[in-house]
PAPATI-505561 format. One record per atom (N, C-alpha, C): x, y, z; residue in one letter. Coordinates in steps of 0.001 Angstrom, whole numbers, padded with zeros to 6 digits, always signed. Example, Ala and Ser with C-alpha at 12.3 -4.5 7.8 and 13.67 -1.06 7.14 Angstrom:
2
+013190-005690+007800a
+012300-004500+007800a
+013200-003300+007800a
+012850-002250+007080s
+013670-001060+007140s
+012900+000030+007870s
# end
This chain:
417
-031855+026977-008247k
-032681+025658-008478k
-034064+026147-008130k
-034227+026777-006953r
-035578+027457-006506r
-036240+028464-007571r
-035187+029275-008289k
-035901+030151-009190k
-036329+029428-010409k
-035535+028322-010697q
-036042+027631-011902q
-037257+027001-011753q
-037499+026321-010480l
-038923+025919-010388l
-040062+026596-010102l
-039653+028024-009429i
-040472+029038-009463i
-040984+029511-010873i
-040236+029765-011733n
-040371+030107-013283n
-041212+028832-013913n
-040973+027632-013534q
-041926+026610-014047q
-043316+026560-013379q
-043663+027525-012369k
-044726+027682-011775k
-045140+026420-010890k
-044088+025918-010488i
-044118+024755-009384i
-044052+025198-007961i
-045163+025132-007096r
-045279+025739-005776r
-044016+024837-004800r
-043603+025903-004256l
-042682+025138-003135l
-043033+025372-001757l
-042823+024638-000824h
-043039+024580+000495h
-041776+024481+001436h
-041800+024988+002697n
-040847+024925+003546n
-041222+023801+004592n
-040390+022578+004368l
-040752+021602+005093l
-040304+021522+006579l
-039465+022762+006889s
-039215+022844+008380s
-040358+023688+009156s
-041413+024014+008307d
-042656+024537+008848d
-043579+023429+009535d
-043664+023381+010829p
-044364+022004+011376p
-045910+022106+011122p
-046516+023088+010674e
-048003+023083+010336e
-048183+022534+008853e
-047395+022507+008285i
-047386+021900+006800i
-047676+020473+006919i
-047158+019681+007785w
-047222+018478+007959w
-048622+017703+007929w
-049629+018437+008512a
-051037+018111+008456a
-051413+017823+007053a
-051041+018610+006093d
-051584+018474+004820d
-050862+017684+003870d
-049842+016880+004315i
-048912+016074+003499i
-049404+014503+003601i
-049734+013937+002593d
-050130+012386+002661d
-048852+011662+002455d
-047912+012107+001615s
-046822+011262+001313s
-045543+012139+000995s
-044534+011810+001435l
-043221+012262+001248l
-042257+011329+000236l
-042153+011835-000779l
-041216+011174-001828l
-039865+011746-001672l
-038782+010799-001532i
-037366+011360-001191i
-036399+010729-002370i
-035328+011422-002544s
-034603+011009-003581s
-033556+009964-002766s
-032736+009217-003709p
-031880+008253-002994p
-030718+008841-002210p
-030422+010145-002678g
-029299+010892-001519g
-029850+011322-000307g
-031081+011295+000137i
-031604+011678+001346i
-031495+010594+002164i
-030648+010764+003305p
-030520+009607+004325p
-031903+009429+005127p
-032091+008181+005049y
-033594+007733+005646y
-033378+007219+007200y
-032190+006801+007701l
-031860+006441+008831l
-030450+006692+009147l
-029385+006209+008531y
-027922+006305+008770y
-027466+007335+007611y
-026235+007873+007984p
-025704+008016+009480p
-026406+008950+010295p
-027434+009590+009637k
-028502+010395+010417k
-029559+010855+009736k
-030746+010539+010111a
-032000+010754+009208a
-032039+012123+008874a
-032464+012645+007769h
-032586+013859+007447h
-033799+014410+008169h
-033649+015716+008323p
-034898+016375+009106p
-036297+016264+008524p
-036369+016194+007321a
-037623+016047+006461a
-038237+014513+006802a
-037347+013579+006891v
-037671+012125+007232v
-038065+012215+008617v
-037406+012726+009574i
-037841+012666+010998i
-039198+013394+011094i
-039371+014614+010493n
-040674+015153+010386n
-041742+014233+009916n
-041581+013671+008832a
-042676+012856+008390a
-042881+011428+009386a
-041988+010823+009835l
-041983+009922+010747l
-042825+010368+012247l
-042593+011596+012494e
-043302+012017+013756e
-044694+012333+013382e
-045074+012645+012156n
-046367+013126+011675n
-047066+011934+011152n
-046502+010749+011018s
-047143+009486+010552s
-047551+009732+009035s
-046441+010469+008286v
-046610+010555+007031v
-045772+009359+006180v
-046570+008777+005083r
-045829+007793+004504r
-044610+008218+003794r
-043352+007535+003831i
-042347+007954+003021i
-042025+006941+001820i
-041769+007436+000710d
-041743+006567-000546d
-040582+007225-001308d
-040464+006669-002581n
-039662+007209-003563n
-040175+006873-004950n
-039259+007263-005960d
-039928+007223-007207d
-040036+005649-007788d
-039266+004724-006954i
-039309+003302-007589i
-040655+002765-006814i
-041054+003001-005532g
-042094+002531-005039g
-043386+003033-005664g
-043248+004439-006138l
-044241+005010-006844l
-044640+004424-008150l
-043541+004037-008850f
-043446+003365-010099f
-044197+002065-010085f
-044015+001401-008951f
-044489-000089-009005f
-046039-000023-008493f
-046272+001069-007768r
-047644+001209-007339r
-048623+001598-008429r
-048050+002375-009494n
-048868+002914-010413n
-049042+001677-011490n
-048052+000702-011483m
-048385-000184-012402m
-049523-001162-012112m
-050114-001182-010848i
-051150-001953-010444i
-052301-001316-011296i
-052433-000218-011509n
-053613+000438-012006n
-053654+000416-013694n
-052318-000288-014161k
-052424-000153-015870k
-053105-001521-016402k
-053727-001345-017424n
-054591-002545-017812n
-053566-003618-018532n
-052490-003340-019077k
-051615-004092-019398k
-050054-004028-018780k
-049838-004761-017588k
-048697-004236-016831k
-047316-004609-017343k
-046415-003755-017618p
-045166-004092-018324p
-044341-005082-017273p
-043766-005918-018271f
-042886-007205-017398f
-041697-006508-016939f
-041471-006588-015657t
-040175-005800-015260t
-039025-006694-014571t
-037912-006317-014990i
-036714-007169-014529i
-035842-006117-013482i
-035447-006703-012415c
-034899-005715-011882c
-033401-006450-011081c
-032448-005516-011365v
-031059-006139-010912v
-030331-005281-009723v
-029883-006075-008876t
-029260-005382-007838t
-028033-006128-007247t
-027136-005450-006442g
-025778-005928-006280g
-024846-005041-006065g
-023779-005234-005526s
-022562-004318-005392s
-021890-003783-006480s
-021448-004916-007455n
-020860-004519-008530n
-021382-005350-009757n
-021390-004785-010917g
-021900-005360-012000g
-023384-005178-012623g
-024013-004299-011678k
-025410-003985-012000k
-025619-003355-013499k
-024840-002261-013671s
-025049-001451-014938s
-024735-002344-016251s
-023630-002972-016166t
-023126-004027-017106t
-024287-005152-017379t
-024840-005619-016202t
-025768-006783-016334t
-027128-006304-016968t
-027530-005105-016376s
-028731-004433-016734s
-028765-004293-018325s
-027509-003424-018731s
-027521-002942-020030s
-027522-004181-021028s
-026723-005396-020669l
-026668-006374-021430l
-028088-007012-021680l
-028860-007389-020676i
-030282-007735-020734i
-031071-006847-021571i
-030961-005549-021515n
-031628-004681-022250n
-031284-004698-023675n
-029870-004881-024033h
-029417-004881-025264h
-029804-006246-026081h
-030026-007363-025270i
-030416-008576-025897i
-031906-008288-026351i
-032659-007937-025445l
-034124-007689-025543l
-034439-006712-026718l
-033638-005498-026716n
-033795-004762-028012n
-033407-005394-029197n
-032398-006098-029164s
-032001-006536-030428s
-032921-007526-031023s
-033594-008045-030183i
-034528-009179-030776i
-035883-008597-031177i
-036479-007706-030259s
-037746-007159-030474s
-037921-005663-030151s
-036917-005040-029691n
-037038-003521-029685n
-038146-003133-028821n
-038461-003825-027671n
-039556-003499-027040n
-039199-003369-025427n
-037828-003061-025081s
-037436-003026-023565s
-036936-001394-023344s
-037232-001140-022339e
-036633+000203-021892e
-035783-000087-020405e
-034619+000703-020342l
-033784+000607-019369l
-033689+001735-018372l
-033939+001553-017052g
-034202+002721-016251g
-033586+002346-014797g
-033985+003344-013699g
-033507+003185-012444g
-032280+003900-012298g
-031355+003242-011814n
-030148+003828-011555n
-029186+004024-012695n
-029784+003821-013671i
-029092+003894-014919i
-030144+004112-016139i
-029754+004772-017068g
-030751+005106-018125g
-031594+006321-017802g
-033166+005936-017948r
-033925+007019-017600r
-034507+006766-016276r
-034994+007896-015558p
-035682+007865-014225p
-037147+006911-014647p
-037278+006159-013524v
-038421+005162-013822v
-039741+005689-014005v
-040166+006971-013516l
-041367+007596-013988l
-041288+008250-015423l
-040327+008139-015950e
-040426+008465-017450e
-040549+007296-018336e
-040684+006021-017728l
-040696+004811-018512l
-042347+004552-018872l
-042335+003687-019914n
-043670+003163-020251n
-044593+004047-020863n
-043897+005469-021463n
-044891+006312-022107n
-044962+005862-023653n
-044012+005243-024146n
-044113+004432-025230n
-044919+003067-025255n
-045953+002961-025679k
-047007+001804-025572k
-046362+000423-026302k
-045335+000797-027272s
-044721-000368-027939s
-043684-000976-027085s
-043194-000418-025963k
-042353-000955-025000k
-042814-001577-023877k
-042856-002956-023685n
-043492-003573-022780n
-042729-004471-021702n
-041550-004116-021825l
-040490-004573-020888l
-039607-003550-020301l
-039536-003739-018883n
-038554-002807-018423n
-037431-003358-017755n
-036188-003075-017843v
-034965-003385-017180v
-034460-002516-016264v
-034595-002710-014882l
-034263-001504-013883l
-033063-001916-013052l
-031952-001102-013099e
-030934-001200-012139e
-031310-000554-010858e
-030993-001360-009670l
-031677-000795-008459l
-030507-000804-007487l
-030361+000445-006833s
-029271+000343-005864s
-030034+000172-004512s
-029090-000084-003502s
-029645-000371-002033s
-030417+000877-001644s
-029934+002084-001868y
-030571+003373-001508y
-032024+003387-002022y
-032375+002980-003209q
-033525+002842-003930q
-034485+001757-003361q
-033869+000742-003106i
-034658-000362-002649i
-035116-000170-001268i
-034416+000414-000494e
-034410+000328+001171e
-035678+001363+001354e
-036061+002525+000427i
-036926+003365+000688i
-038233+003210-000107i
-038273+002262-000985a
-039533+002021-001876a
-040353+001301-000785a
-041617+001907-000966n
-042670+001359-000089n
-043416+000375-000835n
-043260+000111-002015f
-044024-000794-002816f
-042983-001472-004003f
-042984-002959-004092l
-041947-003429-004749l
-042596-004854-005542l
-042685-004850-006783s
-043324-005864-007437s
-042663-006290-008844s
-041329-006757-008774p
-040648-007360-009953p
-041264-008510-010534p
-040962-008776-011702d
-041454-010210-012321d
-040074-011036-012177d
-038839-010556-012295i
-037796-011172-012248i
-036730-010190-011406i
-036243-010802-010254a
-035221-009944-009559a
-033937-010648-009416a
-032741-009890-009653i
-031457-010421-009783i
-030589-010010-008687i
-030010-010833-007774f
-028975-010466-006946f
-027607-011000-007447f
-026636-009922-007642l
-025421-010234-008380l
-024273-010484-007196l
-024173-009808-006134n
-023033-010079-005131n
-023164-008890-004096n
-022391-009063-003022l
-022332-008079-001963l
-020775-007776-001737l
-020331-006530-001548s
-019018-006285-000886s
-019343-005032-000284s
-018288-004711+000561s
-018250-003570+001523s
-018578-002322+000787s
-019586-001630+000888d
-019974-000521+000091d
-021000+000123+000957d
-021162+001485+000981h
-022320+002303+001618h
-022458+002026+003032h
-021567+001443+003789l
-021815+000839+005210l
-022375+002080+005909l
-021820+003224+005825e
-022247+004368+006703e
-023758+004768+006307e
-024353+004441+005173r
-025626+004876+004860r
-026720+003622+005443r
-026145+002573+005626h
-026964+001476+006065h
-026586+000976+007362h
-025768+001643+008292g
-025413+001161+009675g
-024692-000168+009611g
-023889-000633+008596g
-022960-001823+008538g
-023415-002663+007394g
-022592-003494+007305i
-022849-004727+006233i
-024118-005366+006253i
-024642-005777+007504g
-026014-006135+007715g
-027210-005482+007199g
-027095-004183+007489g
-028181-003267+006988g
-028010-003106+005456g
-026865-003023+005009y
-026726-002974+003336y
-027230-004198+002870y
-026866-005516+003343f
-027623-006595+002648f
-029169-006722+002743f
-029427-006126+004013n
-031016-006201+004026n
-031795-005318+003376n
-031021-004127+003005a
-031628-003113+002033a
-031991-003857+000576a
-030893-004712+000037k
-030975-005278-001206k
-031844-006404-001137k
-031982-007164+000002a
-032813-008255+000141a
-034206-007985+000230a
-034653-006667+000490r
-036098-006262+000464r
-036683-006413-000997r
-035783-006487-001989l
-036373-006641-003316l
-036956-008001-003472l
-036439-008909-002762f
-036857-010241-002737f
-037861-010610-001871f
-037748-010213-000656y
-038641-010360+000564y
-039909-009693+000392y
-039866-008468-000052y
-041197-007768-000268y
-041716-007823-001528y
-040747-007872-002632g
-041051-007894-003818g
-041867-008974-004434g
-041377-010159-003842m
-041943-011443-004216m
-041923-011578-005709m
-040938-011586-006315p
-040788-011707-007998p
-041267-013228-008278p
-041643-013423-009451k
-042052-014757-009973k
-040661-015661-010105k
-039453-014916-010415f
-038291-015671-010454f
-037053-014988-009625f
-036341-015430-008905s
-035243-014874-008159s
-033967-015541-008516s
-033207-014758-009255i
-031875-015221-009746i
-030928-014849-008893i
-030177-015794-008246i
-029360-015434-007094i
-027839-015976-007372i
-026910-015291-007257n
-025451-015633-007312n
-025037-016340-005984n
-024858-017500-005890i
-024465-018013-004559i
-023005-018253-004331i
-022092-017743-004900d
-020881-017777-004713d
-020360-017231-003425d
-021199-016284-002811q
-021008-015800-001541q
-021693-016194-000330q
-021448-016086+000828p
-022571-016510+001712p
-023700-015802+001837p
-023664-014356+001632e
-024778-013679+001476e
-025969-014263+000489e
-025337-014620-000809g
-026226-015160-001816g
-026843-016507-001388g
-025960-017258-000634r
-026638-018669-000324r
-027624-018372+000732r
-027291-017708+001741y
-028342-017175+002560y
-029720-016821+002266y
-029501-015983+000900l
-030714-015293+000503l
-031495-016272-000215l
-030857-017022-001052a
-031519-018379-001758a
-032120-019193-000813a
-031511-019620+000455h
-032017-020368+001370h
-033321-020004+002032h
-033206-018634+002427i
-034439-018180+003021i
-035652-018178+001945i
-035404-017735+000704l
-036396-017630-000282l
-037149-019120-000562l
-036185-019915-000284e
-036624-021393-000945e
-037380-022147+000273e
-037002-021759+001554k
-037551-022326+002845k
-038765-021712+003316k
-038944-020369+002959n
-039993-019517+003460n
-041261-019479+002752n
-042397-020340+003305r
-043445-020732+002459r
-044373-019485+002249r
-044154-018316+002901k
-044812-017259+002723k
-044313-016360+001440k
-043128-016867+000989i
-042528-016043-000150i
-042698-017047-001505i
-043635-016602-002289d
-043776-017378-003482d
-042977-016995-004684d
-041690-017545-004823t
-040852-017268-005826t
-040226-018570-006267t
-039698-018761-007533q
-038809-019635-008024q
-037450-019354-007971q
-036617-019969-007263v
-035041-019484-007138v
-034407-020289-008145v
-033465-019439-008701i
-032337-019857-009657i
-031043-019918-009183i
-030351-020722-008806h
-028922-020657-008219h
-027997-020324-009513h
-027154-019256-009355i
-026003-018966-010333i
-024798-019263-009549i
-023928-019858-010140s
-022597-020107-009642s
-021323-020044-010617s
-020096-019482-010242s
-019121-019285-011134s
-018366-020663-011189s
-018851-021650-010447k
-018221-023055-010475k
-019247-023978-010203k
-018608-025289-010403k
-019688-026669-010132k
-020038-026686-008821k
-021121-026756-008397t
-021477-026701-006845t
-022347-027906-006609t
-022067-028238-005148n
-022636-029391-004718n
-024112-029137-004077n
-024271-027746-004062i
-025518-027305-003292i
-026820-027977-004079i
-027624-028477-003427k
-028860-029279-004176k
-029883-027933-004340k
-030102-027986-005674s
-031239-026943-005939s
-032033-027350-007055s
-033393-027047-007181k
-034260-027321-008179k
-033885-026840-009503k
-033162-025605-009543w
-032941-025018-011000w
-031569-024377-010570w
-030504-024529-011428s
-029110-023921-011211s
-028530-023561-012591s
-027775-022690-012545i
-026913-022278-013764i
-025362-022188-013293i
-024386-022766-013851s
-023168-022799-013201s
-022283-022587-014423s
-020907-022121-014173l
-019883-022151-014976l
-018803-023267-014878l
-018684-024171-015785e
-017829-025302-015803e
-016748-025384-016911e
-015635-025010-016699d
-014617-024956-017734d
-015071-024056-018935d
-015707-022918-018641d
-016139-021907-019530d
-017529-022258-020371d
-018008-023436-019816f
-019371-023725-020358f
-020379-023322-019368f
-021468-022822-020020i
-022692-022634-018929i
-023389-023843-018959i
-023801-024405-017796v
-024461-025555-017483v
-025712-025484-016858v
-026924-025795-017278e
-028096-025529-016612e
-028697-026771-016035e
-029032-026938-014894k
-029574-028168-014310k
-030980-028074-013687k
-031549-028888-013758k
-033138-028846-013116k
-033283-030164-012354k
-033528-030102-011085d
-033637-031322-010168d
-032558-032004-010244d
-031118-031406-010467g
-029930-032344-010627g
-029645-032887-011859g
-030559-032770-012876l
-030210-033178-014126l
-030003-032122-015166l
-028843-032238-016058e
-028293-031485-016805e
-029471-031154-017998e
-029776-030022-018270t
-030741-029814-019369t
-029932-028754-020615t
-028976-028432-020112f
-028231-027344-021186f
-026774-027423-020959f
-026074-027288-021958r
-024488-027041-021699r
-024214-026415-023296r
-023314-025245-022926y
-022978-024458-024066y
-021767-023729-023748y
-020644-023581-024810n
-019556-022805-024417n
-019766-021440-024628n
-019959-020795-023420i
-020279-019284-023412i
-018985-018604-023697i
-017978-019044-023329q
-016754-018286-023470q
-016456-017469-024787q
-016683-018274-025667q
-016586-017948-027179q
-017566-016690-027584q
-018671-016586-026966y
-019674-015515-027127y
-019252-014102-026287y
-018541-014220-025240v
-018466-013139-024288v
-017064-012333-024618v
-017251-011152-025193n
-016265-010181-025384n
-015707-009271-024083n
-016339-009382-023159l
-015997-008502-021997l
-015012-009392-021295l
-013982-008803-020850p
-012847-009520-019902p
-013264-009784-018526p
-012564-010873-018136g
-012924-011340-016772g
-013899-012178-016502g
-013640-013014-015430e
-014635-014121-015005e
-015966-013595-014538e
-015875-012465-013739h
-017053-011769-013263h
-017929-011531-014561h
-017467-011061-015577n
-018197-010651-016677n
-018809-012136-017470n
-018035-013276-017361l
-018879-014424-017703l
-020154-014724-017028l
-020116-014631-015526i
-021020-014594-014608i
-022345-013660-014964i
-021805-012327-015285n
-023047-011253-015694n
-023744-011906-017080n
-022766-012543-017824s
-023470-012872-019290s
-024359-014321-018879s
-023902-014998-017921c
-024791-016289-017604c
-026034-015626-017126c
-026189-014710-016289i
-027351-014263-015776i
-028194-013638-016641i
-027564-012842-017727a
-028342-012283-018851a
-029000-013338-019682a
-028210-014621-019697f
-028650-015639-020705f
-029812-016220-020132f
-029891-016592-018692i
-030903-017434-018299i
-032280-016176-018017i
-031781-015019-017605t
-033024-014035-017712t
-033753-014163-018944t
-033126-013813-020228c
-033736-013768-021281c
-034373-015235-021693c
-033780-016390-021322k
-034557-017519-021520k
-035767-017643-021035k
-035767-017126-019715l
-037149-017080-018937l
-038248-016466-019893l
-037812-015624-020727l
-038797-014883-021610l
-039007-015573-022911l
-038744-016928-022851q
-038834-017776-023971q
-038189-017394-025414q
-036988-016774-024970i
-036138-016314-026235i
-035061-017615-026564i
-034955-017926-027811d
-034254-018969-028273d
-032699-018726-027806d
-032138-019801-027238s
-030693-019890-026821s
-029634-019219-027889s
-029812-019750-029198s
-028776-019176-030204s
-029058-017906-030147s
-030190-017157-030159q
-030340-015736-030305q
-029793-014904-029153q
-030121-015518-028094i
-029431-014798-026983i
-027860-014760-026977i
-027046-015892-027458l
-025704-015956-027359l
-025005-015009-028679l
-025984-014875-029597k
-025601-013864-030647k
-025434-012659-030157k
-026370-012114-029427y
-026464-010623-029063y
-025552-010474-027838y
-025353-011594-027019i
-024318-011248-026025i
-022822-011117-026616i
-022479-011677-027759k
-021331-011571-028506k
-021255-010382-029177k
-022198-009361-029579n
-021922-008157-030057n
-022107-007073-028982n
-022364-007519-027754f
-022368-006379-026617f
-020843-005799-026236f
-020918-004574-026451k
-019516-003756-026541k
-019094-003512-025097k
-019949-003535-024176g
-019765-002999-022820g
-019962-001689-022496g
-019729-001054-021403l
-019995+000146-021124l
-018708+000888-020670l
-018744+002133-021032p
-017443+003044-020686p
-017011+002865-019253p
-015932+003023-018943h
-015293+002975-017685h
-015050+001733-016964h
-015600+000663-017473r
-015790-000761-016938r
-014777-001453-017853r
-013547-001750-017251a
-012726-002634-018257a
-012466-002169-019507a
-012433-001090-019738e
-012474-000382-021167e
-010963-000249-021651e
-010831-000832-022888l
-009582-000839-023523l
-009423+000601-023980l
-008508+001366-023664v
-008399+002920-024046v
-007435+002925-025175v
-006297+002367-025022k
-005115+002463-026016k
-004004+001392-025802k
-003296+001214-026800k
-002003+000317-026788k
-000948+001211-027259k
+000157+001527-026498i
+001343+002129-026949i
+002678+001243-026682i
+003220+000881-027966n
+004448+000198-027682n
+004230-001176-026927n
+003220-001773-027211e
+002760-002967-026482e
+002396-002981-025092e
+002098-001777-024814i
+001656-001337-023397i
+000150-001141-023301i
-000654-001908-022680t
-002026-001693-022711t
-002532-000842-021623t
-003642+000163-021854f
-004330+000867-020798f
-005502+000630-020823f
-005972+000252-019523i
-007267-000103-019189i
-007991+000951-018144i
-009071+001513-018627n
-009830+002315-017804n
-010985+001598-017110n
-010804+001339-015697d
-011737+000623-014946d
-012235+001480-013866d
-012477+002813-014232s
-012923+003868-013039s
-014016+003546-012204s
-014893+002571-012963k
-016048+002294-012056k
-015837+001370-011041k
-014623+000955-010897a
-014208+000086-009868a
-014035+001045-008574a
-015260+001064-007837t
-015277+002181-006815t
-015052+001470-005451t
-014940+000133-005355n
-014421-000543-004136n
-013541-001391-004418n
-012811-001974-003357m
-011709-003042-003504m
-012146-004224-004027m
-013365-004745-003691d
-013765-005949-004460d
-013808-005924-005933d
-014278-004603-006529s
-014487-004525-007809s
-012954-004472-008283s
-012072-003663-007734a
-010752-003707-008181a
-010022-005043-008212a
-010306-005902-007286l
-009792-007152-007356l
-010124-008011-008435l
-011688-007861-008752k
-011851-008636-010040k
-011105-008045-011190k
-010857-006918-011292s
-010089-006294-012367s
-008835-006886-012403s
-008214-006731-011157i
-006810-007294-011203i
-006646-008873-011596i
-007574-009604-011253m
-007659-011119-011656m
-007850-011222-013132m
-008204-010270-013717t
-008433-010392-015214t
-007078-010219-016111t
-006083-009452-015551y
-004885-009211-016332y
-003627-009628-015704y
-002642-009459-016472n
-001149-009882-015794n
-000416-008616-016193n
+000789-008773-015584k
+001804-007941-015410k
+001291-006431-015413k
+000634-006315-014334i
-000139-005070-013994i
+000620-004183-013458i
+000512-002775-013786r
+000878-001448-013131r
-000465-000936-012696r
-000632-000959-011518w
-001847-000561-011091w
-002054+000922-010277w
-002957+001696-011151i
-003019+002939-010633i
-004348+002950-009630i
-004431+003281-008268a
-005403+003262-007423a
-005358+004239-006325a
-006702+004380-005805g
-006759+005411-004923g
-007824+006569-005044g
-008027+007321-003905g
-009186+008163-004009g
-009715+008377-002473g
-011027+008188-002355q
-011689+008178-001042q
-012114+006584-000871q
-011314+006060+000216k
-011522+004778+000672k
-012904+004509+001334k
-013609+003473+001202k
-014804+003168+001826k
-014790+002523+003036k
-015597+002785+004082d
-015346+002222+005180d
-015690+000801+005250d
-014756-000049+005990g
-015073-001379+005969g
-014535-002186+004818g
-013967-001423+003674d
-013477-002252+002499d
-012130-002964+002836d
-012308-004216+002894k
-011320-004907+003255k
-011075-006124+002377k
-010300-006249+001390v
-010239-007285+000434v
-008710-007651+000383v
-008324-008877+000100n
-006952-009398+000356n
-006435-009170-001309n
-006019-008025-001446i
-005219-007560-002681i
-003919-008457-002855i
-003284-008508-001638v
-001980-009191-001582v
-001993-010586-002146v
-003060-011130-002237s
-003310-012466-002790s
-003061-012532-004282s
-003008-011308-004968q
-002655-011307-006466q
-001412-010551-006585q
-000626-010710-005543k
+000863-009909-005617k
+001588-010388-006804k
+001652-011630-007262k
+002407-011900-008455k
+001662-011278-009708k
+000702-010754-009713k
+000366-010168-010933k
+000634-008689-011104k
+001023-008133-010009i
+001050-006754-009813i
+002551-006370-009882i
+003028-005604-010802k
+004371-005330-010874k
+004640-003880-009889k
+003788-003125-009904k
+003860-002051-008929k
+002497-001304-008901k
+002414-000676-007730i
+001071+000158-007361i
+001358+001586-007251i
+000631+002473-008017y
+000891+003814-007955y
-000261+004542-007261y
-000278+004821-006174l
-001363+005375-005368l
-001434+006974-005278l
-003074+007427-005518i
-003124+008725-005482i
-004345+009029-004516i
-004810+010095-004200g
-005978+010640-003463g
-005848+010727-002060g
-007057+010876-001550s
-006730+011291-000122s
-006628+009967+000845s
-006786+008834+000458s
-006480+007275+000889s
-005221+007038+000625s
-004395+007572-000006a
-003162+006932-000710a
-002389+006401+000435a
-002010+007108+001635f
-001277+006592+002694f
-001893+005533+003469f
-003150+005498+003717e
-003815+004366+004366e
-003721+003238+003554e
-003831+003264+002182l
-003898+002176+001224l
-002492+001540+001268l
-001385+002387+001193s
+000003+001872+001212s
+000245+000940+002393s
-000295+001228+003648k
-000178+000309+004753k
-000901-000994+004543k
-002033-000812+003827l
-002599-002097+003523l
-001887-003018+002589l
-001049-002566+001592f
-000236-003244+000637f
+001049-003503+001050f
+001297-003686+002356d
+002553-003772+002909d
+003333-004857+002311d
+004620-004741+001927g
+005300-005802+001340g
+005130-005785-000340g
+004487-004961-000776m
+004201-004709-002260m
+004792-003578-002892m
+005362-003626-003893n
+006028-002476-004583n
+005082-001162-004667n
+005031-000155-004071c
+004073+000916-004169c
+004648+002090-003705c
+004305+003238-004478s
+004639+004704-004312s
+003224+005482-004388s
+003421+006752-003765i
+002282+007602-003703i
+002690+008887-004523i
+001637+009326-005285f
+001664+010386-006123f
+000785+011583-005788f
+001227+012663-006315t
+000213+013907-006010t
-001183+013823-006702t
-001130+013168-007912d
-002374+013110-008843d
-002187+012092-009784d
-003566+011924-010491l
-003271+010909-011463l
-002384+011263-012729l
-002330+012239-013272d
-001411+012756-014024d
-000185+012276-014027d
+000521+012414-012731v
+001916+012266-012508v
+001979+010899-012053v
+001143+010014-011596a
+000989+008662-011541a
+001093+007936-012909a
+000197+008381-013580l
+000204+007682-015024l
+001416+008035-015844l
+002181+009081-015688k
+003239+009311-016577k
+004334+008568-015979k
+004294+008224-014744r
+005394+007504-013985r
+005188+005963-014264r
+003990+005577-014314a
+003712+004175-014598a
+004077+003899-016214a
+003680+004949-016985f
+004176+004745-018421f
+005777+004602-018616f
+006369+005442-017778k
+007899+005477-017935k
+008565+004270-017365k
+007762+003663-016331d
+008333+002399-015835d
+008034+001237-016590d
+006894+001200-017475a
+006475+000012-018144a
+007059-000655-019122a
+007151-001787-019391e
+007756-002608-020489e
+006667-003183-021257e
+007199-003566-022636p
+006197-004193-023620p
+005584-005434-022860p
+004199-005594-022917g
+003566-006694-022437g
+002875-006273-021192g
+003170-005027-020543d
+002512-004578-019275d
+001296-004029-019460d
+000236-004049-018555t
-000933-003469-018280t
-000942-002422-017594t
-001306-001182-017781i
-001447-000077-016818i
-003024+000095-016660i
-003325-000522-015508l
-004606-000626-015120l
-005167+000498-013986l
-006280+001226-014460f
-006787+002282-013562f
-008117+001781-013237f
-007835+001082-011864a
-008932+000643-011120a
-008951+001147-009685a
-009320+002199-009355p
-008940+002939-008261p
-009488+002272-006960p
-010427+001637-006864g
-010961+000862-005777g
-011554+001586-004645g
-011900+002923-004954c
-012214+004018-004125c
-013091+004956-004852c
-013993+005597-003986a
-014835+006609-004447a
-013952+007637-005026a
-014492+008624-005973s
-013880+009596-006815s
-014041+010967-005988s
-014663+011102-005003f
-015394+012480-004609f
-014175+013303-003882f
-013164+012796-003726d
-011889+013620-003124d
-011256+014339-004260d
-011498+013879-005630q
-010743+014514-006806q
-011563+014980-007868q
-012761+014155-008071f
-013442+014325-009062f
-014978+014285-008874f
-015791+014696-009700e
-017267+015022-009544e
-017867+013728-009454e
-017288+012652-010178n
-017918+011315-010132n
-017017+010442-010807n
-017230+008995-010928f
-016479+008085-011487f
-016363+008346-013100f
-017266+008861-013728e
-017242+009075-015043e
-016231+010151-015417e
-016252+011256-014781k
-015243+012167-015100k
-013896+011864-014650k
-013695+010976-013577r
-012496+010437-013197r
-011945+009408-014740r
-013026+008431-015032g
-012404+007866-016241g
-012221+008686-017459g
-012888+009717-017710e
-012632+010460-018645e
-011428+011286-018601e
-010904+011633-017655k
-009659+012308-017197k
-008573+011288-017664k
-008619+010091-017009f
-007519+009189-017416f
-007514+008946-018951f
-008724+008640-019625c
-008507+008560-021202c
-007932+009662-021814c
-008268+010866-021241e
-007680+012037-021887e
-006247+011930-021653e
-005724+011673-020387l
-004196+011692-020278l
-003627+010836-021104l
-004139+009629-021212v
-003481+008480-021816v
-003369+008857-023306v
-004137+009600-023943h
-004048+010006-025285h
-003046+011285-025620h
-002718+011749-024349l
-001624+012813-024356l
-000214+012157-024299l
+000007+010900-024000l
+001240+010630-023698l
+001840+010415-025218l
# end
């Protein structure tokens, strides 16, 4: 890597040299560089000791927009699960209507490569907690909070630090509109703080998967597959969104509702939004139908990298033969046993297989050496009408480079059956 940079005539400096810090104004770090937990990177420590501003590409992106004559309208999406699907769906709708949107951040292109095309005046950014935590400057026009589950806890010093990292997008970003899923306590708390703090000038829109009694000036809820909009308690819109959503699971109905209200804020006609929600095909490795063999359905949900995401996947299907496992995440405790009736058998793989088997006590589960062996056994056991669900509920790094490689391997193995 060093040789490549030198060949590009890029000057390299040794950050371990104490004398260099007097000449540094700002240190830009990538999301993978630990800022505080589990242990701050030496370069971060040196920057703090020398009063050097620490930032990242997200902070630089928003800071640069201040100087633009025509500032692009920016939509930011954060949350533990569903960020990529929701961001991509919003971008799909906007580009289907006017072809003026760019997707970037944690998906698509790096943010500093956006806005080179002057015909594109909308940005849709997927932002992770790592990116938001470090960004020195944030100024989204619309910010979206999807959900929170136990993930990246070692990086943020616990669930509280993880939540606060995501909440920075709203507290410091002060978006014109804050779209908050209030199904969880963290979402309700965030919405409450944003509404009650007079120093934060944002209009909060509550999102819920069910009819809610929480009083709000503006809300979107799912009621018997209908998307229902209310303002000051009065219903202003009701439409059967179920018939327009081709993605499986209630969580994708919520993602679609969020995309709907986001695009509506941009003055797009409701019928146009629903039309393009309907033709959105979804993303690879997310509840992806791989194949059907002898009435046995194979689903690739490799992006289910924590147990909360796996639980949502399980809730979507019936007669499940569930292939799970990998590198379990700290603090990841979800009541999978509550879905016991849906799961015919669990096929465990990876470094956390034994630990997971203890969590699923009383359920029919076995441990296998690898994905290939587990899949073949699940297929051998399966009966017509069964679903073989690959939703690992764990990180991939004990066996695969990333969740994409893991999902690709599953699809490859299915096609070899």
